[in-house]
N, C-alpha and C positions, 0 to 999 in steps of 0.2 A: 503494500499500499504506500502510496506516494507521501501522504501526510506522515506517516511513521518513518520513512527515509528522511524527510524534511526536519523532523524533530530530532533525529538521531545526529544530523549534520551540526546542530547547534552546539557551539563549544560550552564548556562547564561554566565559564564565567556568566553566560546568558542564560542559566538555568530557568530563571523566572519567564524568559520568552518561550522555552519549550513547554513549560507548563501553561502558560497562557494560550499557546497555539492549539495545544490539545483541548483547552477548555472552550475557547471561542468557536473552534470548529467541530470538535467531537462531542461537546455537550451543548451545542446551541439548541435553543427552543424554537428558532425560526424554521418555517417550512422548507423544505429541500430547495425549491426553485429560489426563494429568497436567500438562503444561506449559500448555495453554490454560485449563484449570480453574484452575489457580494464578493465571494471569495475570488472568482474570476476576473471581475472588473478591478478588483483591488491588486490582485497579482499583476495584472496588466500595468496598473498605475504606479506600482513600486519600481517599475523599470529594472527588477532584478531578474535576470535570466534564470537564476536558480530557483527562486521562488515560483516564477511562471512555469518553467520545465516540470517542476514537480507536482504543483497543483492543477494545472490545466487538464490533464488527461482525467482525474477524478472529477473534475467539474463537467467535463464533456459527457462523463458516464451518467452524471446525476442531472442533467439539464436536457430539455428537449432541444432539438435544433434550433428552434425560434428563440428560446430563452438564451441558449449560448450566443447566436448572434447578437441578441439585444444586450447581453452583459458586455460583450466587446464593443458595441456601438455605444454604450454608456461610458466606458473607458475612453473612446475615442473623442466623442463630442465634448466631455468634460475636460479632456486634456487642452482643448482649445478654448473652450469658455472659461475654465478657471485662470488661465492666463489673461484673457481679455478683462474679465470683470475684477479680478484681483488687481490688475493694473489700473483700471479706471478708479477703482477705490482708493488706491494708494496715491494717485496723483492729487496734487494739493488744489488743482483748478476744477472746482466743481462743474465746469461747463461741459466737460467730456461726458457727464450723465446725461445731458441734454442730447447729445448726438446719437444718430441711430447706428446700431451696431454693423449693420449690413452684412452679418455672418449667417450662413445657412446652418439652421438647426431643426430641420423637419423631424428628424428621428425622434426628438423630444415629443412632439405631438402624436407621433404614430410609431411607437417603438416596437411593435410585433408581439408585446407582452402585456400583462396587466401594467396600467400606469403606475400603481404603487409600487410594484417591483422595481420598474425603471428608476422611478424617483429615489427609491431606497439606494440602489446601486449608484446613483448619480451623486447622492449625498456622500456615500462612503468614499468614493473617488475624490469629491471635493475636500473631504478630510486629509486625505494624503497630499492633495495639491496646495492645501492651505488657502483655500478662497472662501473667505468668511460671507461674502455676498451670496455666492452659490449655496453654501451651507444653509444660510438663513431662509433662502427662496426655497429649496428642496425640503427643508424641515417644516416649513409653514404649509407647503402642499400636503406633505405627509399627514401632519396634525389635523388639517382641515378633512382629510380623507378617513380620519378616524384611527390612524396608526398611533399607537401608545409611544411614549417617550422611552419605555424600556425597549421596544422593538428597534426604534431609532438608535438608541445607545448601542444596542447589540452590533448594528451595522458599523458604527464608527469605532468599536471595540475591535471588530475584526480588521478594519483599515489600519488602526494603530499597531496592533501585533503583527500583521504581515508587513508593514513598513519597517518596523524594527527588525524582524527576522531576515528581511531583504538586506538591509543596511548591514547587518552583523554579518550575514553569510558572505556578501559581496566583498566586504572588507577582508574577512578571514581569506577568501580566494586570493586576492592580492597580497596579503601579507604572507600567505604560505606558498605563493606562486608556484 
């Protein structure tokens, strides 16, 4: 199983990450599609070849073809949106907020899966990419759809653990070259 292989690759000094990885994926209360869509979209967002290589096959096994594609689409569109909206927010000139983005984002309106699932994956990717505007926007959509704070927290816990595992394993790969 890829999750076990990923956990076994985590060095002893990062034991907490190993335990958290097992917890956020292995003991999640999220439905399978939400869980594995979050895992796949976040694995892509970490930019860690090790994390993506180990978790993608299991995600593909647990997702329908439509959900698999939608999770990848969430990672792709949020890679663009997070840079755009984070930059717009960080610039001190508020007039950028009045300009039309002019970027295509059709997949958000028609992701091919339940809108709530896509929003959850988009929120998790936004956590990795550090875009406060996108986090707020997706969290509000999810809350209006009746999604609990606990479910939303579960998604960004997965994001935080996968990001940390990716950073740790990628650093180890370089250091042990």
